[in-house]
N, C-alpha and C positions, 0 to 999 in steps of 0.2 A: 807671238810666241812668248811663253813664260820665261822669265829670267829670275834666277834666285841667287842669293848670296849665301855661300857656305861658310861654316866656321873655318878659321885659319888651318885647323888640322886637316881639312878636306881640300885645301888649296891644290890647284893643278900641279902635278909633279913633272909634267913634260918639260924638257929643256927648251922647247920652243914657246912655252907659255910666257906671257908678259903680265905684270901686275895690271889689273884693270880689265883684262880680257873677260868677256862675258862668260858666265858659267851656266850651263843648261843641264838639268838632270835628265838622263836618258829615259828613266821610268816615267817622267812627266811627258817627255816627247812622245813616248809610245802609249800614253794614257793607261799605264799599268799592263800593257800587253808586251809582245815581243818584237813588234815591227812598227815602223813609221816611214812614211814617204817624205823626203826632203826635196824641195824644188830649188833649183838654181837656174834662173833664166828660163829657158824652155826645156831644160833637162830635169829628169826625175831620178832620184837616188833612193835606194832602199836601205834604211838603217835597221839592223837586226841585232837583238841581244841573244847571244848563243846560250846553250845549256850550261856552258862553263862560266857564264857571266861576262863574256867579252863582247866587244862591239865590232860589227862588220858593216861597212858602208860599201854598197855596190851600185853600179849603174844599171 
């Protein structure tokens, strides 16, 4: 999976984020589309970019 470094102005703003956490671009994960499948162990999750530009992760 591609990992990228973003300029400081794009640093994660989530209160749960920690310095040094990997940053992944959603448009890279979806290869320019709207959806990507993410696997965790034997489970598959669907990452979707909505028309409003928000992210949904569903099982």
